[in-house]
C-alpha positions as CSV (number, residue, x, y, z in Angstrom):
1,I,-0.2,0.0,-0.2
2,F,1.3,2.9,-1.1
3,I,-0.2,6.5,0.1
4,N,0.5,8.4,-3.5
5,K,-1.7,10.9,-5.6
6,Y,-1.1,9.0,-8.6
7,P,-0.6,5.8,-9.6
8,F,3.0,4.3,-10.6
9,N,3.8,3.3,-13.4
10,G,2.1,-0.4,-14.5
11,T,-0.6,-0.3,-11.7
12,V,-4.0,-2.0,-12.6
13,A,-6.1,-0.9,-9.2
14,F,-5.9,3.2,-7.8
15,I,-8.2,4.7,-5.4
16,S,-6.9,8.3,-4.4
17,L,-8.8,9.3,-1.0
18,P,-8.7,12.8,-0.3
19,A,-6.6,14.6,3.0
20,V,-10.3,15.8,4.8
21,L,-11.0,11.8,5.5
22,Q,-8.8,12.8,8.6
23,Q,-11.3,14.8,10.0
24,N,-12.8,11.2,10.1
25,F,-11.0,8.8,11.6
26,P,-9.6,10.8,15.3
27,E,-6.5,9.8,15.9
28,Y,-7.4,8.5,19.8
29,D,-10.3,6.1,19.2
30,Q,-12.0,3.2,21.0
31,N,-13.1,2.2,17.7
32,Q,-10.0,2.3,15.4
33,P,-11.7,3.4,12.6
34,R,-10.9,1.6,9.3
35,I,-10.7,1.8,5.9
36,Q,-10.8,-1.9,4.0
37,F,-9.6,-2.3,0.5
38,Q,-11.2,-5.2,-2.0
39,F,-9.3,-6.4,-5.0
40,Y,-10.5,-8.9,-6.9
41,G,-7.9,-10.0,-9.7
42,N,-9.5,-12.8,-11.2
43,S,-12.2,-11.6,-13.7
44,L,-13.9,-15.1,-13.8
45,L,-15.4,-13.8,-10.8
46,F,-17.7,-11.6,-12.2
47,K,-18.9,-13.6,-15.3
48,S,-21.5,-11.7,-17.7
49,S,-24.8,-13.3,-18.6
50,R,-25.0,-12.2,-22.3
51,P,-22.7,-13.3,-24.8
52,G,-19.9,-11.2,-26.3
53,Q,-19.7,-9.2,-23.2
54,I,-16.5,-9.6,-20.9
55,L,-15.0,-7.6,-17.8
56,N,-12.0,-5.1,-18.9
57,T,-10.7,-4.0,-15.9
58,F,-10.3,-5.9,-12.2
59,V,-12.1,-4.7,-9.7
60,V,-11.5,-2.5,-6.6
61,S,-13.5,-1.6,-4.1
62,A,-13.5,0.5,-0.4
63,S,-16.0,0.4,2.5
64,V,-14.8,2.7,5.9
65,T,-16.0,1.2,9.3
66,N,-15.5,3.2,12.2
67,A,-15.8,6.4,11.0
68,S,-16.4,9.0,13.8
69,S,-19.5,11.0,11.4
70,P,-20.8,10.0,8.6
71,I,-18.6,10.8,5.3
72,T,-20.6,13.0,3.0
73,D,-19.9,16.3,0.5
74,L,-16.4,15.9,-0.2
75,S,-14.5,19.1,-0.9
76,E,-12.1,16.5,-2.8
77,E,-12.5,14.0,-5.0
78,I,-12.3,10.5,-4.4
79,K,-10.5,9.3,-7.9
80,V,-10.6,5.7,-8.5
81,T,-8.6,4.3,-11.7
82,L,-8.3,1.0,-13.6
83,L,-6.3,-0.8,-16.8
84,H,-8.1,-2.0,-19.2
85,L,-6.7,-5.7,-19.0
86,S,-7.4,-5.4,-23.2
87,P,-6.9,-2.8,-25.2
88,N,-11.1,-1.0,-26.1
89,T,-11.2,-0.9,-29.6
90,L,-14.9,0.7,-28.7
91,G,-15.8,2.8,-31.6
92,K,-12.1,2.5,-33.0
93,E,-12.3,1.3,-36.8
């Protein structure tokens, strides 16, 4: 895990969380607030029932537990970057 605003070259999934989130995570709290990340590196878990449709990225998610208050109306964006597994050729002929 790296604390960066931009992904390294070759990164397949990247989430950038804004610094403002620290307000929801006090340093001295008995409930230990956490952000948990899930990375699914096997696209077979997300098969489509429609012929010809495939998942073209890995799947990544984040969830927050025990924050001191609901996380809403952030002044900065949460950025998610996913690398295509195969080049996107839609609309290119």
